[in-house]
N, C-alpha and C positions, 0 to 999 in steps of 0.2 A: 504494500500500500504506500503510495507517495505521501511524503510528509514535508511540512515546512517548519523549520525551527527558527525562532526569533530570540536573539539575545539583546535585550534592550533595558537600559543602555549598558555599554561596556564600562567596567569599573577600574579604579585605580589609574585613570588617565584624567587629564584636565579637559572638561567639556562634555558634550552630549552626543552620543552616537549609538547605533545599534548594528547588529549583524543578522542577516537572514541566510539560512542554509536550506536548500531544497534537496530532498532525497527522492530517488526514484523508487519503483516498486520493489526492487531488491535491497533497498536500504543503503544504496551508494549515493555519494554526494554528486548531484547533477549541476548545481550552481550555488555559489556563495558570494555574498557581497557585504562590504562595510558601508553602511549608510550614515552620512552626517546629516542630522535632522534638525539642526538649529540654524537660525539665520538672523542677522541684523543688518548687514550691509554697511560696514564702517567706511568703505571706500566712498560711499555716497555722503555719509555724514560730514566728512571733512571738507567737502566741496563748499566753496564760498567763505571758508575761514581764512584769516591771514596766514600766510605760509609759515611764519615763525611760531605759530601755535602747534604745528604738527608734531614736533618731538614730544610734547607733553600730552596732546590729545590721543595719539595712537597707542600710548602705553595702556590706556583703559581697555584695550583689547583683552588684556590678560594680567592677572596678578602674579603669575608664575614667572613670566619672562618679559616684564615691562622694560627692562634695561635693553634687551635686544631690539625691540621696536623703537625705543628712544634713540639709540645710536644709529640704527639703519635710517631713520627719518632724518636725523641730524646730518648724516653723511650725504644724503640726497640734497639737503638744503645747502650744504657746503658748496656744491656745484652751482646751485642757483645764485648764491651771493658772491660767486667768483673766487672762492677759496680753493677750488680744485678738488681732487680726490686724494685720500690717503695722506701722503707726506706734504700736501699743500698747507696743512695747518702749522701753527707754531709748534716747536718741540714740546712745550708744556701742554698745549691743547691736545695734541695727538697722544701723548703718553698718559695724561690723566684719563682720557677716554679708554685707552687700552687697559689701564689699571681697573677702571670701572667694569670693563667687559670681562676681564679674567676673573674678577670677583664674582660676576654673574655666572660664568661658566663653572667656577668652583662650587658655588652653593647649589646650583641647579643640578649638576651631575651627582653631587653627594645626596641631594634630596631624592632624585629619581632612583639611584641604585639602592640605597639603604632603606628608604621608606616604601617604595613602590615595587621594585623588582626583587630585592633580596628575600622577602618572605617566600616567594615561589621557589627560589633556588635553595634556600637553606632548609625549608620545611618540606618542600616537594609540591608539585602542582596538584596532587591529589590529597594533600593534608586537609585536616578539619578547617573549614573556612573561619571558624571562630578564633583560631590561633594563627592562621596564615595572613598576617598583617603586621604592621609596625608595632602594635600593642603586644602581639605575640612575641616579637623580638625582645621587647622590654621586660616581659615577665618570664622569659626563659633564661635561667642563670647563665647558660653557655653563651648567649648573645646579648646579655644586658649591657655590658661595657661597649659592645659594638654599636648598639642603639644610641647610647649616650654620646659616643664619639661622633656619630653621624649628625646629631643635633648641634654639637659644638662646631663641626666643620661648616655646616650651613650658616650658623651664627657668624662665624668669622667672615665668610664670603659676603654676608649681608652688611657687616660693618665696613668692609671695603667699599661696598656700594654707597653706604651712607656718607662716607668720607669724600667720595668723588662726585656723587649725584645730589647730595644734600639730604636725601631721605632714602630709606631702605626700599621702599616701594613708591613708584611714580615720582621719581626725583626730577630735578630740573637742571642738572649740571651741564649737559651738552646743549649748546645753542648753535644756530647757523654760523659757521666759521670758527668754531672753537669750543671753549668751556667757560663757565662763569665763576670758577674758583680754582685755587691751587691746593696743594696738600701742605698742611702746617707741619712744623717740626714735631709738635706733640703727637699728631696723628701718625706720622712716620714712625716715631719711636714706639708708639703703642703697638703697632703691627709687627715691628721688627724685634722688640725686646720686652713685650708684655709678659706677665707671669704665665707659667704653664697652666693650661695648655693653649692659651689664647695668644700664640705668636706664630709667625710664619714657618719657623723651623719645625715646630710640632705639626703644623698642617702638612708640610712636605713629608714628614715621617709617616703620618697617618695615611696620606695619599699613597705612598709606596706600599704600606701595609695592606691597603685596599686592593691594589693590583695583585699583591702576593696572595691574598685571600681568594680572589677570582681564579688565579692560575692554579692554586691548590684544588679548588672545587672542580675546575675543568679537568685536571689530571685524573680525578676520581670519577668524573661523570662525562668523559669526552663523547661517548656515543650519544648520550642524551642531548648535550649542548650542540654538537655538530649537526645532528640529523633532525633536530626538532622542527626546523623550518629552513630549507635551503633551496635556492633557485638562482639561475644566472640573471644578471641585470647589468645595466649601465650604472655608472657612479659619477656624481658631479659635486664639485665644491670650489671654493676659492683656494688658491695656493699662492705663496709668495712667488715673485718672478723667477727665483732660482729653484723653485719646486718645493720649497720647505712648507710644512704646515704653518699656516698663519690664520688665526681665528678672527682677526680684526679686519684685515685688508689684503687684497691681492688681485689676481686675475682669474678668470673662470677657466676651469679645466674639466674635461669629461673623458672617461675611459670606459671601454666595454668590459664584459665579464672576464675576458682573458688578459686585460691590461693594455689592449691596443688604444692608442690615443684617438679620440673622436675630434676634439679640438682642445687647444691649449693657448695660453697667453691672451685670452679674449678680454678686452676692455669691457667691463660690465655696463658701461653706458650704452653699449650696443646689444644688450641681452636679447632684445626683441628680434634680432637677426638670427638668433640661435634657439630660442625657447618659444614654444607656442603653448596655449592652454585650451583644453577641450572641455566642453560642458556635457554632462550626462544627466538624463532625466531623473535618476533615482538618488541623487546626492546633491547637496548644496555646495559641496567642495569640488573645485575644478580638478582636472587631470592634466598636468603639464607634461610635455614631451619635447625631445630634441627634434627640431624641424627637419634636419637632413635625413633622419632615420624614419620619420613618419609616426603616426599614432600607434601603430601596432608594435613597433620595435623600439620606439624612441623614449619610452618611459625610463626613469632612472631613480636611484636612491640618493638621498642626502643624509647628513648626520655623521656621527663618529665612525661608523663602518665605512662610509663613502670617503670621508676625509683621509682615513688611513690607507685607503685604496688609491687615492689620487696623489698623495704627498710622496715625495722622494725621501724626505727625512724630517725629523723633528729637531728644532734648534735649541733644545735644552738637554743636558747630558743624561739625566736619570730617565726621562721619558724616551729619549732616543735609544737607550739600552733596552727598554721594554718594547719599543717599536721593532727593534731588530729581532727579538724573540717572537713577537707577534707575527711579523712577516715571514719568518722562517717556518712557521707552522703550515703555511700554504705555499712554501717554496718560492716566495716572492711574488706569487700570483695574487690577483684580487681575491679578497675573502667574500664569499657569497652566502655565508652562514649567518642567518638573522640574529641568533642569540649571541654571536660574537660582537654585536653592538655593545654589549655590557663590558666586554674586555676592552674594546676600543675606547669606550666612554671613560673607563677608569685610567687608562693611559693619558687621556686628555685631562682628567682631573689632576694627575701628577704634573703634567706639563703646565697647567694653569697655576698651580702652586709655585712651581719654579719661576714662571714668568712674573708672578706677583712679587717674589723676592727680588728679582732683577730690577723691576720697576721701582720698588720701594727704595732701592739704593741709588736711584738715578737723581742727581741734583736738579735736573730740569723740572721735576714735579713741584718744586717749591719756588719757581720763578714766577714773575708777574705778567709776562707777555702771553695773554690768554686767547686773543681773537685776531683773525686776519680776514680781510675781505678784498674783493676786486670788482670787476665789471659784472653786473648782474645779468643773468640769462633767464629764460622762461621755463627751462626743463632741467631736472636733475634726477639721477638714479643713485640709490645707496644700497650697497650689499654688505652683509656681515655674516659670519658663521655663528649663528645662534646655537645654543646647546643642542637643539633638535635638528640642526642642519642649515643650509643656505637660506637666507632671508632676503627677499627683494622688496625694496620700497621705491616707488616711481611717482614723482609729482610734477605737475605742470601748473604754471600760474599765469594770470593775466596782468594787464598794465596797472591794475589796482592792488596788486600783491595778494590777490585771492587765489586759492587753490581751485583750479578748474578740472583737474583730473588727478586721480590717485589710483594706483594699481599696486596691490600687495600680494606677492606670492610668498607665502610663509612656508616654513620648513615642513610642516605636516601636510600642506597641500602638495609640495614636491614629492612627499612620500605616500601619496594617496594610492597610486597603483601598486607599489610594493606592499603596502599594508593589506590590500585586497588579495594580492598573490599569497601572502602569508596566511590569511584567513582560509583561502581555498586549499593550500597545502596541508594545513593542520586539520581542517575539517575532514578532508578525505582520509588522512592518516588515522584520525581518532574515531570517525563515525561510520566509515564504509562498512556495511554489513552488520552493524550493531542493531539490536532490537530495542535497546533501552538507552535513553539519553541521560547521562549522569552529570552531576555538578563538576567533577574533574574534567570531563570533556568540554564543558562550557568554559571552565577556567583556562584550559589549554589554548583555546582560541583567543581568549583575552591576553594570555601571556605573549602570543605572537604579535599582537597589536602593541602591547606595552613595551616590547623590545625597541620600538621606534620612539618611545617617550613622547607620544603624540600630544599635541595641544589643540584640541578640536575647537575650542573657543577662538583661538588665533586663526585657525584655518577658515572659519566661517564668520569671524569677527563678531562672535556672540558670547553669551554666558549661559551656564546651565548647571544643574546638580544631577547626581548620578546614582539612583538605586538600580537594581538589576532584575529583569524579568525575562523568562524564556517561555515561549508558547509553542505547543506542538499541534499542527493542523494536518488533516488528511487532504486528499487530492481535491476535495470540494470546498477547501478552506473552512471546514468545520473544526472548531476547537476540541482537541482530544485531551490535552493536559496543559497545565501551567505551573511553573515553579518561580518563586521569588526569593531574592536574597538581598 
């Protein structure tokens, strides 16, 4: 008997979405889709507003990654006010923004891995849901210290954001052409020499320990991690001009599943020459693809997995050492194993901590030359590597300095098709031929989505809350069973 399974909404992600899985008469998966069911249309809301408001306005898309939107918008407006891209800012302006960004990367990666992903790994995807969460980590003696450590790591990253953006959430630090504050000596000393554990050396040590934890888990569960969800795809990210990982600025690069370069060295002001967006009737989230490859073959992944597939090296020593171990696991080829997003994410966590220390020791952060401007133009594009992947902000203005066009392609939108591929892969693996749908099967599908650390509110520019319900229908769409959690 044909069945329709609905998981609505998906849990332990930011935002509102559901999954539908259609089974044929033999109980095999016929079709599966991730639906994004919320909508607000932020790109329309900002039209008519003065362009300088954008870095503050667009943060309201999300409370998890406001810094990423803040900086991407500011980078687009740098172009509009004639400050250029990347190194066009003053040294203080660029380095304060970088410090803000690496603080965001550090806190977000710590939050996602320990609070949202680790319960599935440490307890098992089929563990009791009552314990399979961050509270379960806290009340389990074996993981209690780990849970506390995760909270303090996130707190440290948030304090970096406060010192650079003015506030931990929805700050105002980045402005068109630069930054509105520098770093005080007191703030610098607090981060470098604060009492344990709230100093950068402890954060670096904990980040390294996090990578070691994941590697140890992987060594004991390689078959599970490697095969949980894997499929070939293209990969896209910013890279530094010399090919290094750079999470703040760079040129666009894309490779295929074998590592062949699709394009490299692309000035992201011209991203529309390379990237197209497709609309599908069953989701409010668009489906981007590489123009030269077309809709069927051009979809790509972004985020930690993709960044480590496109980068040639990591420009900090401890993360570079881990990068070499990571790349050796696939003999230097791109990694197409979805759960290895977590491994890549923790290497980036370590890299972010190293970068924070380097920046804190840079005297430019305490100088007073904060803003630069030039000849104003009517269009600007800003890209940044957000925690979840490449983030596009594109604005155009009129003669009255009002925004007339805004296009945001957020990380989760870029990962839309890959997330659907993961849903389909896991649903077939877990549900084909099964006569009963269990909670672990449902959670397995969610784990595949969570590996991308999706922010569905960003992707649809909306807000939502997330209980979970799964409904079972027959071929006549008659409700047979329903489970809630």
